[in-house]
LUMLUMLUM-811077 format. One record per residue (C-alpha): residue number from 1; x, y, z; residue in three letters. Coordinates in nm, 2 decimals. Example, Ala and Ser with C-alpha at 12.3 -4.5 7.8 and 13.67 -1.06 7.14 Angstrom:
SITE|1|1.23|-0.45|0.78|ALA
SITE|2|1.37|-0.11|0.71|SER
% end
This chain:
SITE|1|0.00|0.01|0.01|UNK
SITE|2|0.17|0.32|-0.08|UNK
SITE|3|0.07|0.70|0.04|UNK
SITE|4|-0.17|0.76|-0.26|UNK
SITE|5|-0.37|0.50|-0.16|UNK
SITE|6|-0.40|0.55|0.22|UNK
SITE|7|-0.50|0.91|0.09|UNK
SITE|8|-0.77|0.72|-0.07|UNK
SITE|9|-0.86|0.52|0.22|UNK
SITE|10|-0.88|0.86|0.41|UNK
SITE|11|-1.14|1.03|0.26|UNK
SITE|12|-1.39|0.73|0.35|UNK
SITE|13|-1.33|0.74|0.73|UNK
SITE|14|-1.60|0.85|0.95|UNK
SITE|15|-1.53|1.24|1.05|UNK
SITE|16|-1.45|1.17|1.41|UNK
SITE|17|-1.20|0.91|1.32|UNK
SITE|18|-1.05|1.07|1.04|UNK
SITE|19|-0.79|1.28|1.27|UNK
SITE|20|-0.61|0.97|1.41|UNK
SITE|21|-0.63|0.80|1.08|UNK
SITE|22|-0.47|1.17|0.90|UNK
SITE|23|-0.23|1.17|1.19|UNK
SITE|24|-0.12|0.77|1.09|UNK
SITE|25|-0.11|0.90|0.75|UNK
SITE|26|0.14|1.18|0.80|UNK
SITE|27|0.35|0.93|1.03|UNK
SITE|28|0.34|0.69|0.75|UNK
SITE|29|0.49|0.94|0.48|UNK
SITE|30|0.77|1.03|0.72|UNK
SITE|31|0.83|0.70|0.76|UNK
SITE|32|0.78|0.67|1.14|UNK
SITE|33|0.60|0.35|1.11|UNK
SITE|34|0.62|0.28|1.52|UNK
SITE|35|0.39|0.63|1.55|UNK
SITE|36|0.18|0.51|1.25|UNK
SITE|37|0.12|0.20|1.38|UNK
SITE|38|-0.02|0.37|1.70|UNK
SITE|39|-0.23|0.62|1.53|UNK
SITE|40|-0.39|0.40|1.30|UNK
SITE|41|-0.45|0.14|1.62|UNK
SITE|42|-0.62|0.49|1.74|UNK
SITE|43|-0.85|0.50|1.47|UNK
SITE|44|-0.94|0.14|1.49|UNK
SITE|45|-1.04|0.17|1.89|UNK
SITE|46|-1.21|0.49|1.74|UNK
SITE|47|-1.42|0.28|1.43|UNK
SITE|48|-1.39|-0.09|1.53|UNK
SITE|49|-1.52|-0.14|1.13|UNK
SITE|50|-1.28|0.08|0.98|UNK
SITE|51|-1.14|-0.14|0.72|UNK
SITE|52|-0.90|0.11|0.59|UNK
SITE|53|-0.72|0.15|0.90|UNK
SITE|54|-0.66|-0.25|0.92|UNK
SITE|55|-0.52|-0.23|0.59|UNK
SITE|56|-0.27|0.06|0.68|UNK
SITE|57|-0.15|-0.16|0.98|UNK
SITE|58|-0.12|-0.45|0.73|UNK
SITE|59|0.11|-0.26|0.52|UNK
SITE|60|0.30|-0.16|0.77|UNK
SITE|61|0.34|-0.50|0.96|UNK
SITE|62|0.45|-0.59|0.57|UNK
SITE|63|0.72|-0.35|0.57|UNK
SITE|64|0.87|-0.43|0.89|UNK
SITE|65|0.89|-0.80|0.79|UNK
SITE|66|0.64|-0.91|1.03|UNK
SITE|67|0.40|-1.12|0.83|UNK
SITE|68|0.18|-1.26|1.10|UNK
SITE|69|0.10|-0.96|1.23|UNK
SITE|70|-0.01|-0.84|0.89|UNK
SITE|71|-0.18|-1.13|0.81|UNK
SITE|72|-0.39|-1.09|1.14|UNK
SITE|73|-0.47|-0.72|1.04|UNK
SITE|74|-0.58|-0.82|0.68|UNK
SITE|75|-0.80|-1.09|0.84|UNK
SITE|76|-0.98|-0.83|1.03|UNK
SITE|77|-1.02|-0.60|0.77|UNK
SITE|78|-1.19|-0.91|0.54|UNK
SITE|79|-1.44|-0.99|0.87|UNK
SITE|80|-1.54|-0.62|0.82|UNK
SITE|81|-1.54|-0.62|0.41|UNK
SITE|82|-1.55|-0.97|0.28|UNK
SITE|83|-1.49|-0.87|-0.06|UNK
SITE|84|-1.23|-0.59|-0.02|UNK
SITE|85|-1.01|-0.66|-0.31|UNK
SITE|86|-0.70|-0.53|-0.16|UNK
SITE|87|-0.72|-0.74|0.18|UNK
SITE|88|-0.83|-1.04|0.00|UNK
SITE|89|-0.49|-1.01|-0.27|UNK
SITE|90|-0.26|-0.94|0.01|UNK
SITE|91|-0.39|-1.21|0.25|UNK
SITE|92|-0.38|-1.48|-0.05|UNK
SITE|93|-0.04|-1.38|-0.14|UNK
SITE|94|0.06|-1.41|0.24|UNK
SITE|95|-0.08|-1.77|0.22|UNK
SITE|96|0.09|-1.86|-0.06|UNK
SITE|97|0.42|-1.74|0.04|UNK
SITE|98|0.43|-1.96|0.35|UNK
SITE|99|0.28|-2.30|0.15|UNK
SITE|100|-0.06|-2.24|0.27|UNK
SITE|101|-0.22|-2.31|-0.05|UNK
SITE|102|-0.59|-2.42|0.10|UNK
SITE|103|-0.61|-2.12|0.33|UNK
SITE|104|-0.55|-1.88|0.00|UNK
SITE|105|-0.79|-2.09|-0.21|UNK
SITE|106|-1.11|-1.96|-0.05|UNK
SITE|107|-0.98|-1.62|-0.06|UNK
SITE|108|-0.86|-1.65|-0.45|UNK
SITE|109|-1.18|-1.76|-0.55|UNK
SITE|110|-1.37|-1.47|-0.39|UNK
SITE|111|-1.10|-1.24|-0.52|UNK
SITE|112|-1.20|-1.43|-0.90|UNK
SITE|113|-1.55|-1.29|-0.85|UNK
SITE|114|-1.47|-0.97|-0.77|UNK
SITE|115|-1.17|-0.89|-1.04|UNK
SITE|116|-1.28|-1.14|-1.30|UNK
SITE|117|-1.05|-0.95|-1.58|UNK
SITE|118|-0.73|-1.02|-1.36|UNK
SITE|119|-0.51|-1.26|-1.50|UNK
SITE|120|-0.32|-1.27|-1.18|UNK
SITE|121|-0.53|-1.40|-1.00|UNK
SITE|122|-0.66|-1.67|-1.23|UNK
SITE|123|-0.29|-1.77|-1.24|UNK
SITE|124|-0.25|-1.80|-0.87|UNK
SITE|125|-0.58|-1.99|-0.88|UNK
SITE|126|-0.50|-2.21|-1.13|UNK
SITE|127|-0.17|-2.30|-0.92|UNK
SITE|128|-0.35|-2.40|-0.60|UNK
SITE|129|-0.56|-2.60|-0.78|UNK
SITE|130|-0.28|-2.79|-0.96|UNK
SITE|131|-0.08|-2.83|-0.62|UNK
SITE|132|-0.40|-2.97|-0.47|UNK
SITE|133|-0.44|-3.22|-0.78|UNK
SITE|134|-0.73|-3.04|-0.94|UNK
SITE|135|-0.58|-3.06|-1.26|UNK
SITE|136|-0.86|-3.00|-1.46|UNK
SITE|137|-1.00|-2.65|-1.31|UNK
SITE|138|-0.60|-2.56|-1.30|UNK
SITE|139|-0.58|-2.60|-1.69|UNK
SITE|140|-0.91|-2.40|-1.71|UNK
SITE|141|-0.81|-2.11|-1.48|UNK
SITE|142|-0.47|-2.12|-1.66|UNK
SITE|143|-0.66|-2.06|-2.02|UNK
SITE|144|-0.87|-1.80|-1.88|UNK
SITE|145|-0.61|-1.62|-1.76|UNK
SITE|146|-0.39|-1.64|-2.08|UNK
SITE|147|-0.75|-1.54|-2.28|UNK
SITE|148|-0.71|-1.25|-2.03|UNK
SITE|149|-0.31|-1.13|-2.10|UNK
SITE|150|-0.18|-1.36|-2.38|UNK
SITE|151|0.18|-1.30|-2.31|UNK
SITE|152|0.15|-1.37|-1.95|UNK
SITE|153|0.46|-1.55|-1.79|UNK
SITE|154|0.31|-1.72|-1.49|UNK
SITE|155|0.02|-1.86|-1.67|UNK
SITE|156|0.21|-2.00|-1.96|UNK
SITE|157|0.50|-2.15|-1.74|UNK
SITE|158|0.22|-2.29|-1.54|UNK
SITE|159|0.02|-2.41|-1.79|UNK
SITE|160|0.34|-2.57|-1.98|UNK
SITE|161|0.45|-2.74|-1.66|UNK
SITE|162|0.07|-2.88|-1.59|UNK
SITE|163|0.04|-3.02|-1.95|UNK
SITE|164|0.45|-3.15|-1.91|UNK
SITE|165|0.35|-3.35|-1.57|UNK
SITE|166|0.02|-3.52|-1.76|UNK
SITE|167|0.25|-3.64|-2.05|UNK
SITE|168|0.14|-3.37|-2.30|UNK
SITE|169|0.52|-3.28|-2.38|UNK
SITE|170|0.44|-3.16|-2.79|UNK
SITE|171|0.16|-2.92|-2.63|UNK
SITE|172|0.41|-2.77|-2.33|UNK
SITE|173|0.72|-2.70|-2.51|UNK
SITE|174|0.57|-2.41|-2.76|UNK
SITE|175|0.39|-2.27|-2.44|UNK
SITE|176|0.75|-2.28|-2.23|UNK
SITE|177|0.94|-2.17|-2.52|UNK
SITE|178|0.71|-1.87|-2.53|UNK
SITE|179|0.77|-1.83|-2.14|UNK
SITE|180|1.14|-1.80|-2.17|UNK
SITE|181|1.14|-1.55|-2.45|UNK
SITE|182|0.89|-1.36|-2.25|UNK
SITE|183|1.12|-1.34|-1.95|UNK
SITE|184|1.44|-1.47|-2.03|UNK
SITE|185|1.63|-1.39|-1.70|UNK
SITE|186|1.35|-1.62|-1.49|UNK
SITE|187|1.51|-1.91|-1.42|UNK
SITE|188|1.21|-2.10|-1.35|UNK
SITE|189|1.12|-2.10|-1.73|UNK
SITE|190|1.43|-2.23|-1.83|UNK
SITE|191|1.41|-2.51|-1.55|UNK
SITE|192|1.07|-2.63|-1.68|UNK
SITE|193|1.20|-2.58|-2.04|UNK
SITE|194|1.49|-2.79|-2.00|UNK
SITE|195|1.26|-3.06|-1.80|UNK
SITE|196|1.05|-3.07|-2.10|UNK
SITE|197|1.30|-3.12|-2.33|UNK
SITE|198|1.49|-3.40|-2.14|UNK
SITE|199|1.13|-3.61|-2.15|UNK
SITE|200|1.16|-3.54|-2.50|UNK
SITE|201|1.56|-3.66|-2.54|UNK
SITE|202|1.68|-3.32|-2.70|UNK
SITE|203|1.93|-3.33|-2.44|UNK
SITE|204|2.18|-3.08|-2.55|UNK
SITE|205|1.92|-2.80|-2.57|UNK
SITE|206|1.82|-2.93|-2.20|UNK
SITE|207|2.16|-2.92|-2.11|UNK
SITE|208|2.17|-2.55|-2.20|UNK
SITE|209|1.87|-2.44|-2.06|UNK
SITE|210|1.94|-2.60|-1.72|UNK
SITE|211|2.29|-2.48|-1.71|UNK
SITE|212|2.11|-2.14|-1.78|UNK
SITE|213|1.87|-2.20|-1.47|UNK
SITE|214|2.16|-2.27|-1.27|UNK
SITE|215|2.36|-1.91|-1.31|UNK
SITE|216|1.99|-1.72|-1.32|UNK
SITE|217|1.90|-1.80|-0.96|UNK
SITE|218|1.86|-2.19|-0.95|UNK
SITE|219|2.18|-2.27|-0.81|UNK
SITE|220|2.03|-2.34|-0.50|UNK
SITE|221|1.72|-2.55|-0.64|UNK
SITE|222|1.80|-2.91|-0.61|UNK
SITE|223|1.56|-2.96|-0.89|UNK
SITE|224|1.75|-2.81|-1.14|UNK
SITE|225|2.08|-2.99|-1.08|UNK
SITE|226|1.85|-3.35|-1.06|UNK
SITE|227|1.73|-3.26|-1.45|UNK
SITE|228|2.07|-3.13|-1.53|UNK
SITE|229|2.22|-3.46|-1.44|UNK
SITE|230|1.95|-3.65|-1.67|UNK
SITE|231|2.07|-3.42|-1.95|UNK
SITE|232|2.42|-3.51|-1.91|UNK
SITE|233|2.31|-3.88|-1.90|UNK
SITE|234|2.14|-3.87|-2.23|UNK
SITE|235|2.45|-3.71|-2.39|UNK
SITE|236|2.67|-3.98|-2.22|UNK
SITE|237|2.88|-3.71|-2.02|UNK
SITE|238|2.93|-3.97|-1.67|UNK
SITE|239|3.17|-3.70|-1.48|UNK
SITE|240|2.95|-3.43|-1.57|UNK
SITE|241|2.65|-3.63|-1.47|UNK
SITE|242|2.81|-3.76|-1.13|UNK
SITE|243|2.89|-3.40|-1.08|UNK
SITE|244|2.57|-3.26|-1.14|UNK
SITE|245|2.39|-3.55|-0.88|UNK
SITE|246|2.65|-3.51|-0.61|UNK
SITE|247|2.53|-3.15|-0.62|UNK
SITE|248|2.15|-3.25|-0.61|UNK
SITE|249|2.24|-3.46|-0.31|UNK
SITE|250|2.40|-3.17|-0.13|UNK
SITE|251|2.14|-2.95|-0.16|UNK
SITE|252|1.85|-3.19|-0.15|UNK
SITE|253|1.96|-3.30|0.22|UNK
SITE|254|2.04|-2.91|0.31|UNK
SITE|255|1.68|-2.88|0.21|UNK
SITE|256|1.55|-3.21|0.41|UNK
SITE|257|1.77|-3.08|0.72|UNK
SITE|258|1.60|-2.72|0.71|UNK
SITE|259|1.26|-2.92|0.75|UNK
SITE|260|1.38|-3.14|1.00|UNK
SITE|261|1.49|-2.79|1.21|UNK
SITE|262|1.14|-2.68|1.20|UNK
SITE|263|0.96|-3.01|1.31|UNK
SITE|264|1.25|-2.98|1.58|UNK
SITE|265|1.16|-2.62|1.67|UNK
SITE|266|0.76|-2.70|1.70|UNK
SITE|267|0.87|-2.99|1.90|UNK
SITE|268|1.01|-2.78|2.11|UNK
SITE|269|0.75|-2.52|2.19|UNK
SITE|270|0.52|-2.84|2.21|UNK
SITE|271|0.78|-2.97|2.52|UNK
SITE|272|0.84|-2.65|2.69|UNK
SITE|273|0.43|-2.60|2.69|UNK
SITE|274|0.40|-2.92|2.87|UNK
SITE|275|0.70|-2.84|3.12|UNK
SITE|276|0.49|-2.48|3.17|UNK
SITE|277|0.20|-2.68|3.28|UNK
SITE|278|0.40|-2.84|3.54|UNK
SITE|279|0.58|-2.57|3.67|UNK
SITE|280|0.92|-2.64|3.52|UNK
SITE|281|1.01|-2.33|3.46|UNK
SITE|282|1.36|-2.36|3.39|UNK
SITE|283|1.35|-2.64|3.15|UNK
SITE|284|1.08|-2.46|2.97|UNK
SITE|285|1.28|-2.17|2.90|UNK
SITE|286|1.55|-2.41|2.79|UNK
SITE|287|1.33|-2.53|2.55|UNK
SITE|288|1.22|-2.23|2.42|UNK
SITE|289|1.57|-2.13|2.36|UNK
SITE|290|1.65|-2.41|2.13|UNK
SITE|291|1.32|-2.31|1.94|UNK
SITE|292|1.46|-1.95|1.89|UNK
SITE|293|1.77|-2.01|1.73|UNK
SITE|294|1.56|-2.18|1.46|UNK
SITE|295|1.27|-1.87|1.45|UNK
SITE|296|1.49|-1.58|1.55|UNK
SITE|297|1.23|-1.38|1.42|UNK
SITE|298|0.91|-1.49|1.60|UNK
SITE|299|0.76|-1.22|1.80|UNK
SITE|300|0.55|-1.46|2.01|UNK
SITE|301|0.82|-1.69|2.06|UNK
SITE|302|1.05|-1.37|2.16|UNK
SITE|303|0.77|-1.26|2.39|UNK
SITE|304|0.74|-1.62|2.58|UNK
SITE|305|1.08|-1.64|2.63|UNK
SITE|306|1.06|-1.24|2.79|UNK
SITE|307|0.77|-1.39|3.02|UNK
SITE|308|0.98|-1.72|3.13|UNK
SITE|309|1.25|-1.50|3.22|UNK
SITE|310|1.05|-1.24|3.38|UNK
SITE|311|0.86|-1.52|3.61|UNK
SITE|312|1.21|-1.67|3.67|UNK
SITE|313|1.34|-1.26|3.78|UNK
SITE|314|1.59|-1.23|3.54|UNK
SITE|315|1.51|-0.89|3.43|UNK
SITE|316|1.79|-0.82|3.18|UNK
SITE|317|1.71|-1.15|3.00|UNK
SITE|318|1.34|-1.05|2.98|UNK
SITE|319|1.42|-0.71|2.91|UNK
SITE|320|1.65|-0.81|2.58|UNK
SITE|321|1.39|-1.07|2.47|UNK
SITE|322|1.09|-0.83|2.51|UNK
SITE|323|1.24|-0.56|2.33|UNK
SITE|324|1.32|-0.74|2.04|UNK
SITE|325|0.97|-0.88|2.03|UNK
SITE|326|0.87|-0.49|2.00|UNK
SITE|327|1.11|-0.40|1.72|UNK
SITE|328|0.92|-0.70|1.52|UNK
SITE|329|0.57|-0.60|1.64|UNK
SITE|330|0.58|-0.22|1.80|UNK
SITE|331|0.23|-0.20|1.79|UNK
SITE|332|0.11|-0.53|2.02|UNK
SITE|333|0.03|-0.38|2.35|UNK
SITE|334|0.13|-0.69|2.54|UNK
SITE|335|0.44|-0.65|2.48|UNK
SITE|336|0.47|-0.28|2.61|UNK
SITE|337|0.29|-0.40|2.90|UNK
SITE|338|0.53|-0.66|2.97|UNK
SITE|339|0.81|-0.45|2.95|UNK
SITE|340|0.65|-0.20|3.16|UNK
SITE|341|0.60|-0.47|3.44|UNK
SITE|342|1.02|-0.58|3.38|UNK
SITE|343|1.12|-0.24|3.42|UNK
SITE|344|0.90|-0.16|3.74|UNK
SITE|345|1.02|-0.52|3.92|UNK
SITE|346|1.40|-0.36|3.79|UNK
SITE|347|1.34|-0.02|3.96|UNK
SITE|348|1.34|0.16|3.64|UNK
SITE|349|1.04|0.39|3.73|UNK
SITE|350|1.09|0.60|3.45|UNK
SITE|351|1.10|0.37|3.17|UNK
SITE|352|0.79|0.15|3.31|UNK
SITE|353|0.59|0.46|3.29|UNK
SITE|354|0.67|0.52|2.93|UNK
SITE|355|0.64|0.14|2.82|UNK
SITE|356|0.31|0.15|3.03|UNK
SITE|357|0.16|0.49|2.86|UNK
SITE|358|0.22|0.31|2.56|UNK
SITE|359|0.05|0.01|2.60|UNK
SITE|360|-0.26|0.23|2.73|UNK
SITE|361|-0.26|0.42|2.41|UNK
SITE|362|-0.26|0.08|2.23|UNK
SITE|363|-0.52|-0.10|2.41|UNK
SITE|364|-0.71|0.16|2.64|UNK
SITE|365|-1.00|-0.17|2.75|UNK
SITE|366|-0.72|-0.39|2.93|UNK
SITE|367|-0.75|-0.28|3.32|UNK
SITE|368|-0.44|-0.44|3.43|UNK
SITE|369|-0.27|-0.20|3.21|UNK
SITE|370|-0.38|0.10|3.37|UNK
SITE|371|-0.35|-0.07|3.76|UNK
SITE|372|0.03|-0.15|3.64|UNK
SITE|373|0.05|0.23|3.51|UNK
SITE|374|-0.12|0.36|3.88|UNK
SITE|375|0.13|0.21|4.09|UNK
SITE|376|0.43|0.34|3.88|UNK
SITE|377|0.28|0.68|3.89|UNK
SITE|378|0.23|0.64|4.29|UNK
SITE|379|0.60|0.53|4.31|UNK
SITE|380|0.73|0.84|4.11|UNK
SITE|381|0.49|1.06|4.35|UNK
SITE|382|0.22|1.18|4.10|UNK
SITE|383|-0.07|1.12|4.30|UNK
SITE|384|-0.35|1.26|4.12|UNK
SITE|385|-0.23|1.11|3.78|UNK
SITE|386|-0.21|0.75|3.97|UNK
SITE|387|-0.58|0.83|4.09|UNK
SITE|388|-0.68|0.86|3.73|UNK
SITE|389|-0.53|0.55|3.61|UNK
SITE|390|-0.68|0.35|3.90|UNK
SITE|391|-1.01|0.51|3.85|UNK
SITE|392|-0.99|0.36|3.48|UNK
SITE|393|-0.87|0.03|3.60|UNK
SITE|394|-1.18|0.01|3.83|UNK
SITE|395|-1.42|0.13|3.56|UNK
SITE|396|-1.31|-0.10|3.31|UNK
SITE|397|-1.28|-0.42|3.63|UNK
SITE|398|-1.53|-0.29|3.85|UNK
SITE|399|-1.50|-0.63|4.05|UNK
SITE|400|-1.18|-0.65|4.10|UNK
SITE|401|-1.11|-0.62|4.45|UNK
SITE|402|-0.70|-0.53|4.42|UNK
SITE|403|-0.78|-0.24|4.17|UNK
SITE|404|-1.04|-0.10|4.42|UNK
SITE|405|-0.80|-0.13|4.71|UNK
SITE|406|-0.53|0.06|4.51|UNK
SITE|407|-0.77|0.33|4.43|UNK
SITE|408|-0.85|0.34|4.78|UNK
SITE|409|-0.49|0.35|4.92|UNK
SITE|410|-0.43|0.66|4.65|UNK
SITE|411|-0.71|0.86|4.75|UNK
SITE|412|-0.63|0.81|5.11|UNK
SITE|413|-0.26|0.93|5.10|UNK
SITE|414|-0.16|1.29|5.18|UNK
% end
């Protein structure tokens, strides 16, 4: 989403909530993304049906590389406007990027009805059908995409690949040749054409295409070297075939090792959850540390580690983890709240106050945030501000005896 699109969205906001949205837009244009996020969150609190604000939040998270938060914001926008084309396109792209084809499918099917003339949508929909084994629907959608845009590379390459896998190499090869002519720098086209030529026993040309694929971005794709080994074998070049197979084996092993690490990370997180239920915080933290090495950019995992270290009174470690989580997801109120608690426990009251005030701005309906803020303000001698914070906590949670007691205690102080 660019500033022009955000400006268009601004026109559609409710007048009372437009100020916060406009402030977010200004901060976005200044590239102060943290302030922009807070402003857009304020706009959403003002008008929970403001889909445009969720789109803006998603865009900022995408810029920050936080795909999980971006997706969450997009799904919120779709709850409000189920046929919003921007949200459908962006959410389906995120699902596709993470190979979650089944989740992307209903979004793209809806998007195809909203934007029936989009070759891109038709080709993406066809690719999912092909992945799911629905080759008939895949071919139909690829052909629709080409009717809309005859020179659309993903549709040409996708249909060529589909037909090649179905054994129709004679029809697939011209499509793949056209795809390569359109995008000669795309390694995928050369790889698919080389694979088709192998099947047609045209090994010399296949070798040329596959070597191009390996130089144009396919140097880490084991499929390229498997097909290259086939081409060298067809040409009777045993040493070259052996070298290509060795590279294939090396890359395939690395790919398998990466997948194994992901499985181990998931298992460590499950083990940590079980250890937490047993009250074994030390070993739970150790398991999460192992998972963090595999997933260093996972804000949720960093937050969990921060919480565990906070419970273990390791405040420096807790601060480090929660600050890392905030750098990834700066508008998650819970992260700022935890940082405020950490700083209060470490007797860094000024920092605690700043974090808790940020948490309160991001989420104005959480009584514990205002109670903790009141406690910090009281420690700093700001009695009236503390009373105001406690009053908000009691208003939000009138049955909480601790909050009521804190308010009464603050009022009785002189």
